[in-house]
C-alpha positions in Angstrom: 0.0 0.0 0.0 1.4 3.5 -0.9 1.0 6.4 1.3 0.5 10.0 0.0 2.8 12.5 1.5 0.7 15.3 3.4 0.3 18.5 1.6 2.5 21.5 2.5 0.5 23.7 5.0 0.4 27.3 4.0 -0.8 30.4 5.9 -1.3 33.7 4.1 -0.8 37.0 5.9 -1.9 40.2 3.9 -4.2 43.1 5.0 -5.9 43.0 1.5 -8.8 40.4 1.4 -8.5 40.1 -2.4 -4.9 39.3 -2.2 -5.5 36.7 0.5 -8.4 35.1 -1.3 -6.5 35.2 -4.7 -3.4 33.5 -3.3 -5.7 30.9 -1.6 -7.4 30.0 -4.9 -4.0 29.7 -6.7 -2.4 27.4 -4.0 -5.3 25.3 -3.2 -5.4 24.4 -6.9 -2.0 22.6 -6.3 -2.4 19.0 -5.1 0.5 19.2 -2.8 -0.4 22.5 -1.2 -3.0 23.4 1.3 -4.0 26.9 2.7 -4.8 26.3 6.3 -5.5 29.9 7.4 -5.4 33.6 6.6 -4.2 36.5 8.7 -5.1 40.2 8.3 -2.0 41.8 9.9 1.3 40.9 11.7 -0.2 40.3 15.2 -2.9 38.2 13.7 -0.2 36.2 11.7 1.9 35.5 14.9 -1.3 34.2 16.7 -2.5 32.1 13.8 0.9 30.7 13.1 1.1 29.5 16.7 -2.4 28.1 16.5 -2.3 26.4 13.0 1.3 25.4 12.8 1.8 26.1 9.0 5.0 24.8 7.2 5.1 28.1 5.2 3.8 31.6 6.0 3.2 33.9 3.0 4.0 37.3 4.6 3.2 40.7 3.3 5.6 43.3 4.6 3.5 46.5 4.7 0.5 45.8 7.1 -1.2 48.1 9.7 -0.1 47.6 13.3 2.6 44.9 13.6 4.2 44.8 10.0 5.5 41.8 8.2 9.2 42.2 9.3 8.4 42.3 13.0 5.9 39.3 12.5 8.5 37.3 10.7 11.0 37.8 13.5 8.7 36.6 16.1 7.5 33.6 14.1 11.0 32.4 13.2 12.2 33.0 16.7 9.4 30.9 18.1 11.0 27.4 17.2 7.9 26.4 15.4 9.8 25.4 12.3 7.5 27.6 10.1 9.3 29.1 7.1 8.4 32.6 6.0 8.1 33.6 2.3 8.0 37.3 2.1 5.6 38.6 -0.6 5.5 42.3 -1.5 5.1 44.9 -4.3 8.1 46.8 -2.9 11.5 45.6 -3.8 13.4 48.3 -1.9 16.8 47.4 -0.4 15.9 48.0 3.2 13.0 45.7 3.0 15.0 42.9 1.4 17.7 43.2 3.9 15.6 43.5 7.0 13.2 40.8 6.1 16.1 38.4 5.7 17.7 39.5 8.9 14.4 38.9 10.6 14.5 35.3 9.4 12.6 35.2 6.1 13.6 32.2 4.0 12.6 33.7 0.8 11.6 36.9 -1.0 9.2 37.1 -3.9 7.5 40.1 -5.6 3.7 40.0 -5.9 3.9 40.0 -9.8 5.2 36.4 -9.7 3.1 34.0 -11.8 0.9 31.3 -10.1 3.5 28.6 -10.9 6.3 30.7 -9.5 4.4 31.3 -6.4 3.6 27.5 -6.0 7.2 26.5 -6.7 8.5 29.2 -4.2 6.4 27.7 -1.5 7.8 24.2 -2.3 11.4 25.5 -2.3 11.1 27.3 1.0 9.2 24.4 2.7 12.2 22.1 1.6 14.5 24.4 3.5 16.1 26.0 0.4 16.7 29.7 -0.1 14.3 31.5 -2.5 15.5 34.9 -3.8 14.5 36.3 -7.2 17.4 37.5 -9.4 16.6 41.1 -8.9 16.4 40.6 -5.1 19.7 38.8 -5.1 21.3 41.7 -6.8 19.7 44.3 -4.5 20.8 42.2 -1.4 24.5 42.2 -2.6 24.3 45.9 -3.3 23.0 46.4 0.2 25.9 44.5 1.8 28.3 46.4 -0.5 26.8 49.7 0.8 27.2 48.7 4.3 30.9 48.2 4.0 32.6 46.6 7.0 31.1 43.4 8.3 28.2 44.1 10.8 28.8 40.9 12.9 30.5 41.6 16.2 33.0 38.7 15.6 34.2 36.3 12.9 35.2 33.6 15.5 32.2 31.5 14.6 33.7 30.9 11.2 36.5 29.1 13.0 34.1 26.4 14.0 33.7 25.2 10.4 36.2 22.9 8.6 38.0 24.1 5.6 35.5 22.3 3.3 32.5 23.6 5.2 33.7 27.1 4.9 34.2 26.6 1.1 30.7 25.2 0.8 29.3 28.2 2.9 31.0 30.7 0.5 29.4 29.0 -2.5 26.0 29.0 -0.8 26.4 32.8 -0.4 27.1 33.1 -4.1 23.7 31.5 -4.8 24.8 28.1 -6.0 22.5 25.1 -5.4 23.5 21.8 -4.0 24.0 20.3 -7.4 26.1 23.3 -8.6 28.2 23.1 -5.5 28.7 19.4 -6.0 29.8 20.1 -9.6 32.1 22.8 -8.7 33.8 20.8 -5.9 33.6 17.5 -7.8 31.8 15.7 -5.0 28.5 13.9 -4.7 25.4 16.0 -4.1 24.6 14.1 -0.9 28.0 15.1 0.3 27.1 18.7 -0.2 23.8 18.2 1.7 25.7 16.7 4.6 28.1 19.8 4.6 25.2 22.2 4.5 23.4 20.4 7.3 26.6 20.6 9.5 27.1 24.2 8.7 23.6 25.2 9.8 24.0 23.2 13.0 27.4 24.7 13.9 26.4 28.2 13.2 22.9 27.9 14.7 21.2 29.0 11.5 17.8 28.1 10.2 18.4 27.7 6.5 20.5 28.5 3.5 19.2 32.0 3.3 20.4 32.8 6.8 23.8 31.1 5.9 24.3 33.5 3.0 23.4 36.5 5.1 26.0 35.2 7.7 28.6 34.8 5.1 28.3 38.3 3.9 28.0 39.9 7.4 31.2 38.1 8.6 33.1 39.2 5.6 33.6 35.6 4.4 32.2 36.7 1.0 32.7 40.1 -0.4 30.2 41.6 -2.9 32.0 42.4 -6.2 30.9 44.2 -9.3 28.4 46.5 -7.6 
C-alpha cells in the first residue's frame, strides 16, 4: 500500500482580502499545497501561526499595526519550524535586507506567476533559499553599501572545517547543492551533509540565513556593484 505525503500547509498574511483570497485559490489548486488559514496583519499572523502550525507563511511586508518584518522575526524565533516567504510589491533594499535579517527564507514580488508562487512555497518548505534574481542583486548591493562586516565577531567561522567554509562561500554566491557538487567534484549528498553541519554549527535556520551570515562576517565580499 502506498501512502501519500501530506500537503505543505500554507498560511497567508496580508491586509488585503482580495490578495488573501486570490493566493488561496491559486495555492489550493495545487495537489501538494493546502492553505490552512489567513491573517489580516502581523499580530494576527503571529497568533495564527502558533495556533495552526503552518509549514510556510506567506507574509506581506506592509501591514497596519505589527508589520511583516516584525511578525517574521517573532514567528522564526518561536521555534515552530515555520518558514516565512515574504511577498511584496516593494523591492526596496531595506525591505529585502531587514526581512532576511528577521529570518525570512525567501523573498518574492507579488507580480510572480501562479506557478512561480507555488514553486516558491515548495522550495522554502524544503529548507532551500528563494530569492528572485533582482532581489539577489539588491541584497548584494546592500551588503556592499554597508561596507565593513556588521557581525561583532568572525570567531564562529573558525568552528567550520575548511571544506565547510568553502561550501558556505558557495551558498552565499547563490549556488544550489547540485552546482556546488559540480564545482567541488563531490556527490550532491556530500554537499547536503556539509550544508546540514554548517547550519547546526552556526545555529542558522536555513541556506538564506547562511548566505546572510557569510556576507556579514566578511567571508564573501560583494563584487561588481
